[in-house]
RORO-674950 format. One line per field, with one value per residue (C-alpha): residue number from 0; z, x, y. Coordinates in nm, 2 decimals. Each point is the difference from the previous one (the first is absolute). Layout:
residues N
n	c(NUM,...)
Z	c(Z,...)
X	c(X,...)
Y	c(Y,...)
***
This chain:
residues 342
n	c(0,1,2,3,4,5,6,7,8,9,10,11,12,13,14,15,16,17,18,19,20,21,22,23,24,25,26,27,28,29,30,31,32,33,34,35,36,37,38,39,40,41,42,43,44,45,46,47,48,49,50,51,52,53,54,55,56,57,58,59,60,61,62,63,64,65,66,67,68,69,70,71,72,73,74,75,76,77,78,79,80,81,82,83,84,85,86,87,88,89,90,91,92,93,94,95,96,97,98,99,100,101,102,103,104,105,106,107,108,109,110,111,112,113,114,115,116,117,118,119,120,121,122,123,124,125,126,127,128,129,130,131,132,133,134,135,136,137,138,139,140,141,142,143,144,145,146,147,148,149,150,151,152,153,154,155,156,157,158,159,160,161,162,163,164,165,166,167,168,169,170,171,172,173,174,175,176,177,178,179,180,181,182,183,184,185,186,187,188,189,190,191,192,193,194,195,196,197,198,199,200,201,202,203,204,205,206,207,208,209,210,211,212,213,214,215,216,217,218,219,220,221,222,223,224,225,226,227,228,229,230,231,232,233,234,235,236,237,238,239,240,241,242,243,244,245,246,247,248,249,250,251,252,253,254,255,256,257,258,259,260,261,262,263,264,265,266,267,268,269,270,271,272,273,274,275,276,277,278,279,280,281,282,283,284,285,286,287,288,289,290,291,292,293,294,295,296,297,298,299,300,301,302,303,304,305,306,307,308,309,310,311,312,313,314,315,316,317,318,319,320,321,322,323,324,325,326,327,328,329,330,331,332,333,334,335,336,337,338,339,340,341)
Z	c(0.01,-0.05,-0.31,0.21,0.21,-0.31,-0.06,0.29,-0.05,-0.12,-0.26,0.16,-0.28,0.28,0.03,0.17,0.24,0.08,0.36,0.11,-0.04,0.24,0.28,-0.10,0.17,-0.14,-0.08,-0.13,-0.37,-0.27,-0.02,-0.30,-0.02,-0.11,0.13,-0.12,0.02,0.11,-0.37,-0.06,-0.17,0.08,-0.07,0.12,0.26,0.22,0.37,0.15,0.33,0.29,0.35,0.28,0.06,0.31,-0.25,-0.35,-0.25,-0.32,-0.32,-0.32,-0.34,-0.36,-0.23,-0.19,0.22,0.17,0.31,0.30,0.28,0.37,0.20,0.35,0.34,-0.18,0.26,-0.07,0.27,-0.03,-0.40,-0.04,-0.12,0.06,-0.15,-0.14,-0.30,-0.17,-0.33,0.01,-0.18,0.05,0.19,0.29,0.19,-0.07,0.27,-0.09,0.16,-0.19,0.10,-0.01,-0.25,-0.02,-0.26,0.18,-0.18,0.19,-0.15,0.13,-0.04,0.06,0.02,-0.01,0.24,-0.25,0.08,-0.39,0.02,-0.20,0.02,0.04,-0.04,0.12,-0.16,0.16,-0.22,0.03,-0.16,-0.34,-0.18,0.12,-0.25,-0.25,-0.02,-0.35,0.06,-0.37,-0.12,-0.39,-0.02,0.20,0.29,0.27,0.35,-0.09,0.00,-0.18,0.16,-0.23,0.15,-0.31,-0.02,0.32,-0.23,-0.32,0.00,-0.32,0.00,-0.14,0.23,-0.08,0.07,-0.20,-0.14,-0.34,-0.20,0.34,0.16,0.27,-0.17,0.17,-0.26,0.21,-0.05,0.21,0.30,0.27,0.15,0.00,0.34,0.15,0.19,0.25,0.17,0.03,0.20,-0.02,-0.38,-0.31,-0.32,-0.34,-0.26,-0.38,-0.20,-0.26,-0.20,-0.30,-0.24,0.22,0.29,0.27,0.37,0.27,0.30,0.25,0.36,0.29,0.36,-0.16,0.28,0.04,-0.38,-0.12,0.27,-0.24,-0.23,0.00,-0.20,0.13,0.26,0.32,-0.11,-0.12,-0.40,-0.17,-0.33,-0.35,-0.19,-0.29,0.05,0.40,0.07,0.35,0.18,0.33,0.02,0.38,0.03,0.32,0.10,0.04,-0.06,0.04,-0.21,-0.03,-0.10,0.09,-0.05,-0.35,-0.13,0.16,0.05,0.29,0.33,0.06,-0.28,0.05,0.06,-0.10,-0.08,-0.26,-0.09,0.19,-0.16,-0.05,-0.26,0.08,-0.31,-0.12,-0.04,-0.35,-0.32,-0.26,0.13,-0.23,-0.34,-0.29,-0.04,-0.14,0.20,0.32,0.29,0.36,0.31,0.30,0.35,0.34,0.31,0.33,0.33,-0.05,-0.28,-0.40,-0.24,-0.39,-0.30,-0.39,-0.25,0.25,0.12,0.40,-0.07,0.35,0.36,0.29,0.36,0.26,-0.15,0.17,-0.11,0.00,-0.21,-0.21,-0.34,-0.32,-0.27,-0.36,-0.15,-0.29,-0.03,-0.32,-0.24,-0.11,0.16,-0.03,0.26,-0.08,0.35,0.37,0.22,0.36,0.20,0.40,0.10,0.39,-0.12,-0.26,-0.28,0.01,-0.31,-0.16,0.02,-0.18)
X	c(-0.01,0.33,-0.19,-0.31,0.22,0.20,-0.31,-0.11,-0.17,-0.30,-0.17,-0.25,-0.28,-0.24,-0.29,-0.27,-0.25,-0.37,-0.10,-0.10,0.40,0.11,-0.10,0.16,0.35,0.20,-0.29,0.07,0.04,0.20,0.14,0.19,0.25,0.37,0.33,0.26,0.39,0.26,0.03,-0.38,-0.06,-0.37,-0.19,-0.35,-0.03,-0.23,-0.05,-0.22,-0.11,-0.14,-0.07,-0.12,0.13,0.22,0.15,0.00,0.19,0.13,0.15,0.11,0.00,0.08,-0.25,-0.06,0.08,0.33,0.11,-0.13,0.21,-0.16,0.06,0.13,-0.05,-0.32,-0.15,-0.30,-0.01,-0.22,0.00,0.38,0.08,0.35,0.19,0.27,0.06,0.30,0.00,0.32,0.36,0.09,-0.33,0.08,-0.27,-0.24,-0.15,-0.35,-0.20,-0.30,-0.28,-0.36,-0.14,-0.36,-0.09,0.10,0.29,0.32,0.33,0.35,0.38,0.20,0.40,0.20,0.31,0.26,-0.23,-0.15,-0.34,-0.34,-0.37,-0.31,-0.37,-0.29,-0.33,-0.31,-0.17,-0.33,0.17,-0.20,0.08,-0.23,-0.30,0.10,-0.28,-0.04,-0.08,-0.10,-0.26,0.05,-0.37,-0.07,0.11,-0.17,0.19,0.12,-0.13,0.14,0.06,-0.01,-0.02,-0.08,-0.34,-0.11,-0.08,-0.07,-0.24,0.03,0.36,0.14,0.17,0.38,-0.03,-0.12,0.04,0.11,0.05,0.04,0.25,-0.03,0.07,0.06,-0.04,0.19,-0.26,-0.19,0.27,-0.13,0.03,-0.11,-0.03,-0.06,-0.32,0.21,0.32,0.29,0.31,0.28,-0.03,0.22,-0.18,0.10,-0.10,0.03,-0.01,0.09,0.01,-0.17,0.06,0.23,0.22,-0.17,-0.12,-0.19,0.04,-0.09,-0.10,0.01,-0.09,-0.23,-0.29,-0.10,-0.16,0.15,0.25,0.28,-0.12,-0.33,0.05,0.22,-0.08,0.23,0.24,0.33,0.02,0.17,0.09,-0.06,0.09,0.20,0.39,-0.06,-0.18,0.01,0.09,-0.19,-0.21,-0.13,-0.33,-0.09,0.14,0.43,0.22,0.39,0.24,0.39,0.21,-0.28,0.16,0.13,-0.33,-0.23,0.21,0.09,-0.17,-0.11,-0.25,-0.14,-0.35,-0.35,-0.25,0.03,0.36,0.19,0.26,-0.27,0.21,0.26,0.17,-0.02,0.31,0.05,-0.05,-0.03,-0.27,-0.27,-0.09,-0.07,-0.34,-0.25,0.16,-0.16,0.18,-0.04,0.00,0.03,-0.08,0.06,-0.17,0.09,-0.04,0.15,0.23,-0.07,0.22,-0.06,0.16,-0.07,0.04,0.22,0.25,-0.05,-0.06,-0.11,0.02,-0.14,-0.08,-0.12,-0.31,-0.26,-0.26,-0.02,-0.33,-0.32,-0.16,0.18,-0.01,0.05,0.06,-0.14,0.31,0.00,0.08,-0.19,0.13,-0.11,0.00,-0.05,0.08,-0.07,0.00,0.08,0.14,0.05,0.32,0.13,0.40,0.17,0.17,0.38,0.18,0.16,-0.31,-0.25)
Y	c(0.00,0.21,0.18,0.10,0.24,0.06,0.18,0.20,0.35,-0.02,0.17,0.24,-0.09,0.14,-0.24,0.15,-0.13,0.03,0.14,-0.34,-0.15,0.26,-0.15,-0.35,-0.10,-0.31,-0.25,-0.34,-0.04,0.05,0.34,0.19,0.24,0.06,0.04,0.23,-0.04,0.24,0.09,0.10,-0.34,-0.10,-0.34,-0.13,-0.22,-0.21,-0.05,-0.26,0.09,-0.23,-0.05,0.27,0.32,-0.12,-0.30,0.13,-0.24,0.20,-0.15,0.17,-0.12,0.14,-0.08,-0.21,-0.28,0.13,-0.22,0.14,0.16,0.00,0.36,-0.07,0.19,0.17,0.25,0.21,0.29,0.28,0.09,-0.11,-0.36,-0.11,-0.37,-0.12,-0.22,-0.15,0.19,0.21,-0.08,-0.34,-0.06,0.23,0.11,0.28,0.21,0.20,0.25,0.10,0.28,-0.09,0.33,0.14,-0.17,-0.38,-0.04,-0.11,0.18,0.08,-0.06,-0.33,-0.02,-0.28,-0.11,0.18,0.29,0.05,0.15,-0.06,0.02,-0.21,0.00,-0.24,0.11,-0.21,-0.26,0.21,0.27,0.15,0.29,0.32,0.06,0.28,0.27,0.17,0.33,0.04,-0.20,0.07,0.10,0.29,0.18,-0.19,0.06,0.33,0.37,0.31,0.33,0.30,0.32,0.19,-0.22,0.18,0.28,-0.16,-0.29,-0.08,-0.01,-0.37,-0.22,0.00,-0.42,-0.24,-0.35,-0.03,-0.38,-0.17,0.28,0.26,0.33,0.37,0.26,0.23,0.28,0.10,-0.06,-0.21,-0.34,-0.33,-0.14,-0.36,-0.02,-0.22,0.04,-0.21,-0.08,-0.21,-0.12,-0.03,0.21,-0.13,0.27,-0.04,0.36,0.21,0.34,-0.15,0.33,0.27,-0.01,0.16,0.00,-0.19,-0.15,-0.31,0.14,-0.24,0.07,0.22,0.15,0.36,0.10,0.35,0.04,0.18,0.28,-0.07,-0.30,-0.29,-0.25,-0.05,-0.26,-0.09,-0.01,-0.26,0.24,-0.16,0.33,-0.12,0.05,-0.01,-0.32,-0.07,0.32,0.04,0.34,0.05,0.14,0.07,-0.28,-0.09,-0.27,-0.05,-0.13,-0.08,0.29,0.23,0.32,-0.07,-0.12,0.27,0.32,0.23,-0.16,0.34,0.00,-0.35,-0.01,-0.16,0.30,0.29,0.13,-0.25,-0.25,-0.32,-0.15,-0.28,-0.12,-0.34,-0.23,-0.06,0.18,-0.25,-0.25,0.09,-0.12,0.23,0.17,-0.27,-0.29,-0.15,0.06,-0.19,0.17,-0.19,0.16,-0.16,0.16,-0.18,0.19,0.34,-0.11,0.04,-0.16,0.04,-0.18,0.12,-0.27,-0.22,0.29,0.12,0.37,0.13,-0.17,0.22,-0.06,0.20,0.10,0.21,-0.23,-0.41,-0.04,0.21,0.00,-0.06,0.29,0.07,0.32,0.20,0.23,0.17,-0.33,-0.29,-0.35,-0.35,-0.26,-0.37,-0.13,0.07,-0.25,-0.01,-0.29,-0.03,-0.01,0.03,0.09,0.18,-0.21,0.01,0.20,-0.26,-0.25,0.23)
***
């Protein structure tokens, strides 16, 4: 089983669990997972867990059909699982300590007798991928409502949001927002969008709450910019967030702010992640707790923490340019995806 430890740092594929699993401890059965070696090479493994909490038996095998290796000195104390097994170089002992995460997964580090470190992950047998909610059904705007300030004084004003050829379209004018009826927290939002005719401006707002909180137009929120050439910028709209290199990316601290006239823009990390106008872009926004992480076409473009909000509605902008959306799906998650695994 030297090859098992030759692969101990698990790729964090971030399998998320439904709420009932969170009350679970080390139940008997076949657990899935991975081991990752000190060089970052990960491989899938299976764990067979048997026995009561005070007398646990765990064996590991590499599918398919690997010879099982028994864990020794297995102890489960509170949410910490500790054990040893012969899996290091030349069969040397590997000592591991795994912590139980909120989703029922056990994860932690291991070290062999030569001091080389790796990681392990154990995922409960009942684990299933959580349901993904389609925020846009491809037919109509069920689940959304529009807020267009100019419509207050012109009842005949057309809505800038419509469904066309199975796509949700923001026409850009009149200005306003399309807002989910429901609020969300701890999720991954997958968006596919394009500026079909000309480069333009739009955005996805997360943790949205009070409508028209800024300039009588923008709901209180954190905007993830979609403007062509600047996709992934954060704009603080009566909410705030922090990023590394804050002063470099936001300007002098004395000018920072979240209201009119303040430095609300936080630059993204890349300049070339977007596709040419007319091609589809993917934007992934993960919001867990007070952290927000954003990818555009697979590139990490922003990574913020200490946000002043951790939940709220999701909004799409009508901001001067026509933009098409063909996918808006939301998946509950309990932790952010690592940079390398997205």
